[in-house]
C-alpha positions in Angstrom: -0.7 0.3 0.2 1.5 3.2 -0.9 1.6 6.7 1.3 -0.9 8.4 -0.8 -3.4 5.1 -0.2 -2.8 5.5 3.2 -3.8 9.1 3.7 -7.0 8.7 1.4 -8.4 6.0 3.7 -7.2 7.6 7.3 -10.7 6.9 8.8 -10.0 2.9 9.0 -6.3 2.9 8.8 -4.8 0.6 10.8 -1.1 1.1 12.4 0.9 -1.6 14.1 3.4 -0.3 16.8 6.2 -2.4 17.6 8.7 -2.5 20.8 11.2 -5.3 21.8 12.8 -5.3 24.6 10.8 -2.9 27.0 11.9 -3.5 30.4 12.3 -0.6 33.5 15.9 -0.7 34.0 16.2 0.4 29.9 16.5 3.9 31.3 15.4 6.7 28.4 15.1 4.0 25.4 12.3 2.8 27.8 10.9 6.2 29.4 10.6 7.0 26.0 9.1 3.8 24.5 6.7 3.2 27.8 5.5 7.1 27.2 4.2 6.6 23.9 2.5 3.2 24.5 0.9 4.8 27.1 -0.7 7.9 25.2 -1.6 5.8 22.5 -3.3 3.6 24.6 -4.9 6.6 26.7 -6.3 8.4 24.0 -8.9 8.2 21.9 -7.8 8.0 18.3 -9.3 7.8 15.1 -7.1 4.7 13.6 -7.1 1.7 14.8 -3.6 0.8 16.7 -2.2 -2.9 17.5 0.9 -3.1 19.8 3.5 -5.8 19.3 5.9 -6.8 21.5 8.6 -9.2 22.3 9.9 -9.4 26.2 8.1 -6.7 27.5 8.7 -6.4 31.6 7.8 -4.6 34.1 5.2 -2.5 32.6 1.5 -1.9 33.3 -1.1 -0.8 30.4 -4.5 0.2 29.7 -4.9 -2.8 26.8 -7.9 -0.3 25.4 -6.2 -2.0 22.0 -5.0 -5.8 21.0 -1.7 -6.7 22.4 0.4 -9.3 20.5 3.0 -11.0 22.1 5.0 -12.3 18.5 6.8 -14.8 20.2 4.0 -16.4 22.1 1.0 -16.5 19.8 -0.1 -20.1 19.0 -1.2 -19.2 15.9 2.6 -18.6 14.2 3.5 -22.1 12.9 6.8 -23.9 13.9 8.3 -23.5 10.7 7.9 -19.7 10.9 9.7 -19.6 14.0 12.7 -21.2 12.6 12.9 -19.2 9.6 12.9 -16.0 11.9 15.6 -17.7 14.3 18.0 -18.1 10.6 16.9 -14.9 9.7 18.1 -13.5 13.2 21.3 -15.0 12.8 22.7 -13.9 9.6 23.9 -11.0 10.1 24.3 -10.2 6.0 21.2 -11.6 4.9 18.2 -8.3 5.8 15.9 -9.4 8.6 12.6 -9.9 7.3 11.1 -11.4 10.7 8.6 -14.1 9.9 6.4 -14.0 12.5 6.2 -10.3 12.8 5.5 -10.4 9.1 2.4 -13.1 9.4 0.6 -10.8 12.4 1.0 -7.9 9.9 -0.9 -9.9 7.5 -3.5 -11.9 10.2 -4.4 -8.3 11.4 -4.6 -6.3 8.4 -2.1 -3.7 8.6 -1.3 -0.8 6.7 1.7 0.9 8.2 4.2 -0.2 10.8 5.8 1.8 13.3 9.0 0.7 15.2 9.8 2.6 18.6 12.9 1.7 18.7 16.1 1.9 16.3 15.7 -1.8 14.2 17.2 -4.0 11.7 13.3 -5.5 11.0 12.0 -4.9 7.7 8.3 -5.3 6.9 6.2 -5.7 3.3 4.7 -2.5 3.8 5.5 0.6 4.8 6.6 1.8 7.5 8.5 3.9 9.8 11.3 4.1 12.0 12.6 5.7 14.9 16.0 7.4 15.1 17.9 8.4 18.5 21.3 9.2 17.8 24.0 8.2 15.4 26.2 8.3 17.7 28.6 5.3 16.2 29.4 7.6 13.5 29.7 11.3 15.7 31.7 9.4 18.4 32.5 6.2 17.4 35.7 5.5 19.5 33.2 5.6 22.2 33.4 1.5 23.0 29.5 1.4 23.8 29.0 2.2 20.3 31.9 0.4 18.7 33.0 -2.9 20.3 30.7 -3.5 23.2 27.1 -4.6 23.1 25.6 -3.2 19.8 28.7 -3.0 17.8 29.6 -0.2 14.7 29.0 -3.0 12.6 25.4 -4.0 13.6 24.3 0.1 13.8 25.9 0.5 10.1 24.3 -2.4 8.9 20.8 -1.7 10.8 20.6 1.6 9.8 22.0 1.4 6.2 19.1 -1.1 5.5 15.9 0.2 7.0 16.8 4.1 6.5 16.6 4.0 2.9 13.7 2.4 3.1 11.7 4.4 5.4 8.5 5.8 4.6 9.0 7.9 7.4 11.6 8.3 9.8 11.6 10.2 13.5 14.0 11.7 15.4 13.8 14.1 18.2 15.5 17.4 16.6 16.7 19.2 13.7 20.2 18.2 14.3 19.3 14.6 14.4 17.3 14.9 11.8 21.0 16.8 9.5 22.9 13.6 10.6 20.6 11.3 9.1 20.2 12.9 5.6 24.3 13.4 5.8 25.0 10.2 6.7 22.5 7.8 4.3 21.5 9.7 2.3 17.8 10.0 3.5 15.4 12.5 1.4 15.1 15.2 3.9 11.3 15.3 3.0 11.3 11.9 4.7 12.9 12.2 8.2 10.3 14.7 10.9 11.6 15.8 13.7 9.1 15.1 16.5 10.5 16.3 20.2 10.5 13.5 21.8 7.3 12.5 24.4 7.4 14.2 28.1 6.9 11.3 30.5 3.5 11.4 32.7 5.7 11.2 36.0 6.5 14.9 35.4 3.4 16.2 35.7 2.4 14.7 38.8 2.9 17.3 41.9 2.1 15.1 44.7 5.2 16.1 47.1 4.0 14.0 50.0 6.7 11.3 49.3 9.6 13.5 49.3 11.3 12.9 52.6 10.4 9.4 52.6 12.4 9.0 48.7 15.2 11.2 50.4 15.2 9.5 53.9 15.4 6.0 51.7 18.5 7.1 49.9 19.8 9.0 53.2 20.1 12.3 51.4 20.0 16.1 51.8 18.1 18.9 49.7 20.3 20.7 47.8 22.1 18.2 46.1 23.4 18.3 42.3 21.1 15.3 40.7 23.1 13.3 37.2 20.3 10.7 36.3 22.0 8.3 33.5 23.2 5.5 33.2 26.8 4.3 33.8 28.4 4.8 30.3 31.4 6.2 29.6 29.7 8.7 27.2 27.6 9.6 30.0 31.0 11.6 31.3 30.8 11.6 34.8 34.2 12.0 35.5 34.1 15.4 34.4 31.2 16.4 37.4 34.1 14.8 40.2 36.8 17.1 38.2 34.1 20.2 38.4 33.2 18.5 42.7 36.8 18.8 43.0 37.6 22.2 41.5 34.9 23.9 43.8 35.4 22.4 47.0 39.7 23.2 46.7 39.1 27.1 44.7 36.1 28.0 45.8 35.5 26.4 49.3 32.1 25.0 48.2 30.8 21.7 49.0 28.0 20.0 46.8 26.8 16.3 47.5 26.3 14.9 43.7 24.0 12.0 43.6 23.9 9.5 40.4 21.3 7.5 39.4 21.1 4.8 36.9 22.5 1.3 36.4 26.2 0.4 36.0 27.2 -0.1 32.0 30.9 -1.0 32.7 32.1 2.5 33.9 31.1 2.0 37.6 34.1 0.8 38.4 36.8 3.3 37.1 34.4 6.2 38.8 34.8 4.7 42.2 38.8 5.0 41.8 38.1 8.5 40.6 36.2 9.5 43.7 38.4 7.7 46.1 42.0 9.5 44.1 40.1 13.0 44.7 39.1 11.9 48.2 35.1 12.5 47.5 33.7 9.4 49.3 31.3 11.2 51.2 30.1 13.5 48.7 29.2 11.1 45.9 26.3 8.8 46.6 25.3 6.6 44.2 21.4 5.3 43.6 21.5 2.6 41.1 18.0 1.8 39.4 15.6 4.1 40.6 11.5 3.4 40.1 10.3 5.8 37.9 8.1 6.8 41.0 11.0 8.3 42.6 12.5 10.5 39.8 10.4 13.4 40.5 11.1 13.6 45.0 15.0 13.3 43.5 14.6 16.5 40.8 12.4 18.4 43.2 14.9 18.5 45.8 18.1 18.9 44.5 19.6 22.2 44.0 20.3 21.6 40.0 20.5 19.3 37.3 23.7 18.6 35.7 24.1 16.7 32.0 27.6 16.6 30.6 27.0 13.2 28.3 29.0 13.9 25.0 26.3 12.1 23.0 23.4 13.8 21.0 21.5 15.6 20.2 18.8 13.8 22.2 20.7 12.7 25.1 17.8 10.5 25.6 20.3 6.9 26.7 
C-alpha cells in the first residue's frame, strides 16, 4: 500500500506499533517507548492501533488496543519460528522477520511504526525511529563501537532500514541533519518530532519527598545526574568540577548519580577515591520512576554533561 493510499483511507487505517525488550531498567529508551505506548493506549484515536511486542516486562498499560506477543502467539507455525531464528542469526541478510510478517497479515496492518532502532523490515510501509547516530559521530566510545550493539551492527541496521523507510522520526533538527548526511535520505522523509515528556513528570504530589530522601540518606540541595553509567555520560567531568568547587572556591556539594552500571562504575569509584570525594558522591543505582520526581524536586540543580546527543536520551 502506498502512503497516498494510506492518507486517502485515514479513517480506517490500521497501524502496527512494535516494541522489543521493554524493561524499566532500560533508562531513557524505556521511558521513551513506555510514554508513547501510554499515550496511544490512553487516548481516543481515529485510527486502529495494534501493539506488537517481544520481551516486555515490568510495565502495566491500559490494554484498550490489542497487545500481541509475537513470540508466544500460538497461531504462528513452527516453520515460521525456525525461519525467523535463521534470519536473526544471519548478519549479512536483511532481517525480514517471519513471525511479525505473519501477524501483520493476520491483523491487516496498513503501516508499521518501530519505536526503537531495529533491523526489522516488513512488506508494508514502515516508520523507523532514530534516537542518535553516535557510532558515526563519536565512534571511539566502546559502547557504540566494540561492546553490546557494536559499530558494524549499528551501521548494518541503519544503512539497511533508513533508505527504505516510509517515514523516519527523530527528536531534533540536528538529528535530522545527521540522518540525511550519513545515509543520503530524502529530507522530506525525516520528521522532527520532539520526544515525549513522561507523564510522571506532570504529577505534583510531594507527599513522598521526605520518604525518598530518607530512603537514600540524602539532604536537599544536591547536584543530580540521572544517567546510566556509560563512559559517554561523562560522570568523570562532574567529579573534576566537584573537586574544583571544593578546593578553589570552598563550595561543597553532594553529587547524586541515578542509573545502572554499564561498565564504567569501577573507574568512576576509583576516581572518587583518588580525589577524596567518597563522602560527597552517592550511587543510587536503578531508581523506580515514582521516585524520580522527588529526586528532581529536591535537587539544587540537574547536571547533564554527556558527550552524546543530540537528544541525550540514553
